[in-house]
N, C-alpha and C positions, 0 to 999 in steps of 0.2 A: 504494500500500500504506500501511496505517495503523500508527502506533506505538501502544503501550499507552496512552499519555496521550491520544492522539487518540480512540481507542475509548472510553475512559472519559468524555471530554468529550461525545462523541456520545450516549452512554447517559444521562449526567447531564442534557443538554439536553432529552432526551425524557422525563426523570423516571422512568427505569427502571434496573434492575440485571440482571445475568446471571441467567437462570432455571435453577436447579439441576435442576428436574424435567425440563427439556428438554435437559440435558447441555450447556449452552452454555459452551464453553471456547474462547476466541479465540486463534488462533495469532498471536503477536506478534513472532516472529523473522523479519525480512525475508530473511535469508540462506537460511533453510529454505524460505520461500515461493518464492524464486528457484530453489532446488534442485528443488522439486516441478514448477515450470514448465519448467525445463530438461529434466527427465526426460521430461515429456510431449511436448516438441518440437512445440508447437501451431502449426498453419499456418493461413493465411488462408481456406482452404476447409473447415476442420474445424468440426463442431458440438460444443460443450462443454456438458456438464451439470454444474452445481455444486449440491450438496445441502447446505443449511445455510449460506447465504451470509452470514449475520450482518449486519455493518455495511457489507459490500461491499469489504472490504480486498483479498481475493484476486480478487474479481469485477472490480475496477478493472484489474488486470493482465490478466485473461482477455479482456476486451473489446478490449484493444489487440492481441491476437494472433489470436483466433478469428474465423471468419466469423459465427457466431451463438453466443451464450451464453444458455443457459436456466438461470436461477438460481431455486432453490426455497428458500423460507423459510417455516416454519410460524408463527413468531412475527410477528404483525401489526406490532408496534412496530418490530422490526428490518427487516422488509420496507419499511416507510415510510422508515426511515433510508437504506437502500440506494437506494431509488427517488429520493430527494432528492440523494444523493451522486452518482449516475450518471444524472441526468436528461437529459444530452446524449448518452448512449450510444445510438446508433440500432440497434446490433446486439444489444441486450440484451432478453431477455424475462424479466421477473421475475414469478414465480407464487407467491402467498401461499397455500400449501396443504401438506398432509401428503404427502410423497413416496410413502407407501404407502397404498393403499386398504385393503389387509389384508396380512398377513405374506407372502402368496404372489403379490401383484400390485402393480405400480407403478400409481399413480393414472392413470386414463385421460386426465385433463387433461394430465398430463406426457407420456404416450406420444404423444398427439395433437400436442403441441408439437414433440416430437422428430421425429416422422414428417414433419411439415410442413416443418421446417427442413432435413431431409435431402433433400427434393425440390429445394430451392434450392441447397444446398451439398453438393458431391459428394465431399468429403474424408472423413475418419474421424469416427466418433462416439465421443467420449471422456468419461469421468467424471473430473473433476479437482476434488477437494474435501478440505476438512478435515471429514471425515464426523462427524456427531453419533454418539456412542457407541451410542445405543439403536437406531439403524436401520442401522448399518454392514453387518452380516452379511446381513440380508434384501435390502438394496439391491444388494449385490454379487451375491448369488445370482440375483436377478431379472434383472440385466443380463448374466448368463451364459445363462440358460435362455430368456429372451425373454418376450413376443414381440419387444420391442426389445432388441437385443444390442449391447453395447459392443465397439468395436474395441480399446479400451485403457482401463485404469483406473489413475489415479495419485492415491493417497489417503493421508491420515493417519488412522490408526485406533488403537484401544486395543491395546497390545502383545499382550494375550491373543488378540485377533482376528488380528493379524499372525502370531502363532505358528501359529494354525489355518490361515491361508492358505498358509503356506509349509511346513507339516509333511509328513513322508514316512512311509510305512507302518511300523507297529510302535510309533510314538511315541504318547504320551497325547493330543497335540493333533491327531493325524491323524483326519479325519472327513469328513463330507459336503462341507463347504466346500473342504477340501484336494483331495478327489477331483475335484470339478467344475472347479476352477481348473487343476489339472495335466492334466486330460483335454482341456481346450479351449484351453490357452494356456501361456504361460511367466510364472512368478511370481518376483519378486525383492524381497528386503528392501533398501530404499535406505538407511535410517538409523533408528536407535532414538532417540527423542525423550524428554528428561527433562521432568518437569512444569513446570520453570521457563520453558520456551519458550511456555507458554500463560498466559492470564489469563482468569478465575481459574485457579489451578493445580489440575489434577486430582490425585487421590490415587494414581494409577498412571502407569506409563510408557506412552508411545505409540510408534508407529512409522510410518514412511513406506514404502509398498509400491507396487510397480508390477505390472500385469498386462497382457500383450500377447496378444491373441487370435491363435491359430494355426489357420489354415484347414485345414491338412493334418491336424492332430490332431482337430479338430472333425468332419472328414469321416468319421472312423472310427466316429462315433456317428450313424447315420441317423435313429434314433428317440430324441430327447432325453427325451421323456416316459417311455418305457420304461426308459431308462437311469436316470432319476431314481427310478423305482419300484423298480428292482433295488437301487440304492445304498441307498435308504431302508429297504428290506426288511431287508438285512443289517446296516447300521450302526445301526439302531434296536435291534438285539440284539447289540451289539458284544462283549459279554462271553460270549456263547454260542459254540458251535462253528459252523462253516459248515454242517455237516450238520443240526444242530438248527434253525438259522435258516431253512434252506430248507424245512423241514417246516411252517413257519408261512405259507408263500406261499398266495395265493388268486387266483382268477380267472385272467387271462392269464399270471400269474406261475407258474402250476402247470406247471413243466417237468419233464423227466426229469433232475433234478439229479444223481443219482449218475453217470450217463453223461457229463454235461457236465463235472463235476468231473474225471473220469478223462481225458476228451479233452484238457483244458487243464492237466493235471498239477497240480491244486489239491488240496492235502491237506485232507481233510474235518475233521481235528481242529484246523485253524487257526481263529483267530477272525477276524471280518470286518475288524477294525482291522489285521490283518496282510496282507491282500490288497493287491496293487498296483493302480494305476489300470488297467493293461493287463488284469489279471484281471477287473475290473468291466466293462470294455468287451467282453471275450470272453463273459462271462456274459450280457450284454445281447444280443449278436449271435448267440448260439448258436441253432440251429434248434429 
């Protein structure tokens, strides 16, 4: 793991500075990095994905614990630094690319690397990262819905994102991200992080969050694509009533909503943001 001074020296040697456009904020508190690693409990047969590896500070610790580490870095200069720093790591695959092909899809280059690694290592597939703020939510969502699904995620994110991840029905932060995480696993806020533990310091607080996939929960949703369409249908009209939102449904979402609402005792005057995760699962699985 690297200190603030070491990171600064590495960047200076490469003639570069942190890129604000890419949201580059390096976690420099080693105790917090150890907390993230301890929470993930990485084992020698696990495959770990790190998004935004930067100068390889956390990556160095990951390769000592995991069977395979797939580190993604969009910035060519930072990818080069990590490559040189960890040139002797035989279980590291460093990919210089954007983690997202588009908002709804992880880059095929990355998914191919994960699938290949999982054939060799039979443990868990984990996301362990100090996630760049601008990709945090879509990366997390993609690793819930697939095609490649994470068994666990241990990440630092903007506090605002952490609030959405852990939110419960009725609150202003409760939304699509909250619903998917709680429907498929268990979410926990590990620690709120002040700007001072990063360099350069961001203007907002961050947080460390864990997600553990729960197979029993996920099994209640046999059709994840339909679940996604149902959740998006209602939550995209979160300020309208449930009954009004249901009238906007199209195609296969055209169900006999009044009867379904009655069957599951869902009050039609409620707003989508007031429905529980269980309500959304029932709406999806209704005949």
